[in-house]
C-alpha positions in Angstrom: 0.1 0.0 0.0 2.9 2.3 0.7 4.2 1.6 -2.7 0.9 2.5 -4.1 0.7 5.7 -2.2 4.2 6.7 -3.3 3.3 6.1 -7.1 0.2 8.1 -6.6 2.2 11.0 -5.0 4.8 11.0 -7.4 2.3 11.0 -10.2 0.7 14.0 -8.4 3.9 15.9 -8.2 4.8 15.1 -11.8 1.2 16.6 -12.7 1.7 19.6 -10.7 5.1 20.1 -12.3 3.7 19.7 -15.6 0.8 22.2 -15.0 3.1 24.7 -13.1 5.7 24.5 -16.1 2.8 25.1 -18.7 1.6 28.1 -16.8 5.2 29.3 -16.5 5.5 29.0 -20.6 2.3 31.1 -20.9 3.0 33.7 -18.1 5.9 35.3 -20.3 4.6 37.2 -23.3 5.8 40.0 -25.7 3.9 42.0 -28.3 5.6 43.5 -31.5 3.9 46.3 -33.4 5.6 47.0 -36.8 4.5 50.2 -38.7 5.5 51.0 -42.2 5.1 54.5 -43.1 4.5 55.3 -46.9 5.5 58.6 -48.4 3.0 60.8 -49.9 3.1 60.2 -54.0 3.1 64.0 -54.6 3.1 63.3 -58.3 1.5 66.3 -60.3 -0.7 65.9 -63.1 -1.2 69.1 -65.2 -3.9 69.1 -68.0 -4.3 72.0 -70.5 -7.9 71.7 -71.8 -11.0 74.0 -72.1 -14.2 72.2 -72.9 -15.7 74.1 -76.0 -19.3 74.9 -75.8 -20.2 74.4 -79.3 -17.6 72.1 -80.9 -18.0 72.6 -84.8 -16.6 70.7 -87.8 -12.8 71.5 -88.1 -12.5 73.1 -84.6 -9.0 72.3 -83.1 -9.0 72.3 -79.3 -5.7 72.2 -77.4 -5.3 69.2 -75.2 -2.0 68.6 -73.2 -1.1 66.4 -70.2 2.2 66.7 -68.2 3.1 64.6 -65.3 5.8 66.1 -62.8 7.5 63.9 -60.2 7.6 65.7 -56.8 8.6 62.7 -54.8 12.2 62.1 -53.4 12.4 58.8 -55.6 12.4 58.0 -59.3 9.0 57.1 -61.1 8.0 55.8 -64.4 4.9 57.5 -65.8 2.2 56.2 -68.3 -1.5 56.9 -69.3 -4.2 55.3 -71.5 -7.0 56.9 -73.2 -10.6 55.9 -73.6 -12.7 57.6 -76.4 -16.4 57.4 -76.6 -19.3 59.4 -78.1 -22.6 60.0 -76.3 -25.6 60.6 -78.2 -27.8 63.6 -77.5 -29.8 63.3 -74.4 -27.9 60.1 -73.2 -27.9 59.7 -69.5 -25.5 56.6 -69.6 -22.5 57.2 -67.2 -20.4 54.3 -68.5 -17.5 54.6 -70.9 -19.3 52.7 -73.8 -19.5 54.5 -77.0 -23.1 54.9 -78.3 -22.0 56.4 -81.7 -19.2 55.1 -83.8 -15.8 56.3 -83.4 -15.2 56.3 -87.0 -17.5 57.2 -89.9 -16.5 56.0 -93.5 -13.2 55.0 -92.3 -12.3 58.2 -90.7 -11.9 59.2 -87.2 -14.7 61.5 -86.1 -12.4 63.1 -83.3 -8.8 63.3 -84.4 -6.4 63.2 -81.4 -3.2 65.2 -82.4 0.1 64.0 -81.0 3.4 65.7 -80.3 6.7 64.3 -78.7 6.1 60.8 -80.3 9.6 59.8 -79.6 9.5 60.2 -76.0 6.7 57.9 -75.5 6.2 54.3 -76.0 2.9 52.6 -76.9 2.3 49.1 -75.5 -1.3 48.1 -76.6 -3.4 50.4 -74.4 -0.8 52.3 -72.3 1.4 55.3 -73.4 4.7 54.9 -71.3 7.2 57.8 -71.0 10.5 56.3 -71.9 12.5 58.3 -69.4 12.6 57.7 -65.7 11.6 60.9 -63.9 13.8 62.2 -61.1 12.5 64.5 -58.4 11.4 67.7 -60.1 11.5 66.4 -63.8 8.4 66.3 -66.0 7.2 64.3 -69.0 6.6 66.0 -72.4 3.0 66.2 -73.4 2.3 63.5 -75.9 -1.1 65.1 -76.5 -1.3 68.4 -78.5 -4.9 68.8 -79.4 -8.3 67.1 -80.5 -9.9 68.1 -84.0 -13.4 67.5 -84.9 -12.9 66.1 -88.3 -14.0 68.1 -91.2 -13.7 65.7 -94.1 -17.1 64.5 -93.4 -20.3 66.3 -92.3 -21.0 64.2 -89.3 -23.5 66.5 -87.6 -25.8 66.9 -90.5 -26.4 66.9 -94.2 -28.2 68.8 -96.9 -31.0 67.0 -98.3 -32.4 68.1 -101.8 -35.7 67.8 -103.3 -36.1 65.3 -106.1 -35.4 68.2 -108.9 -32.5 69.3 -106.8 -33.9 73.0 -106.5 -34.5 73.1 -102.9 -32.5 71.8 -100.0 -32.8 71.6 -96.2 -30.4 70.6 -93.5 -31.1 67.3 -91.6 -29.5 66.4 -88.2 -27.2 63.5 -88.3 -26.5 61.2 -85.5 -23.7 63.4 -84.0 -25.8 66.4 -83.8 -25.7 67.6 -80.2 -23.8 64.5 -79.1 -20.7 64.6 -76.7 -17.4 63.3 -77.3 -15.5 62.1 -74.1 -11.7 61.7 -74.0 -11.3 59.9 -70.6 -7.6 59.5 -69.4 -6.3 57.5 -66.6 -2.7 58.5 -65.6 -0.3 56.4 -63.4 3.2 56.5 -61.8 5.0 53.8 -60.5 8.1 53.9 -58.0 11.4 52.7 -59.8 13.4 50.3 -57.7 16.9 50.2 -58.2 
């Protein structure tokens, strides 16, 4: 019986040691908080554009976009353009064109480019070839947008059968709106 009590006592002492050791293991604790602060992008996008009230055939409207790096690190700059026409009275807010971008194989709105050698086109993005250091700016790839005057998109003259009288008939583009939506981005360059 003494032997049995000694075994039970040994088991109880071992159990207490295990439980005590477990409590001691969980009694010590440390927490670590790591915060990573990002710098402000501080990239400046400068657009030159004034929306015309009545855009007529052959009108040329200046349109430029310049990206300036104001950060302390080098960046690459790029942008893409989406063009779409909205019909007169349209309330659609998406970027889907409701009128064709081309009429008889000619662009209705012609986007004028400059500084082509400074930019690279890769499918949908125009990427500036030079990495911008702090304080440097891109050249503007865009120059202007022209309402094509080789076709009369806004209306046509309809003559009588004998050709003696005529009147102007409004076309699909009459009172329509042309949208040129630009998404510009910069990305930090890692050395």
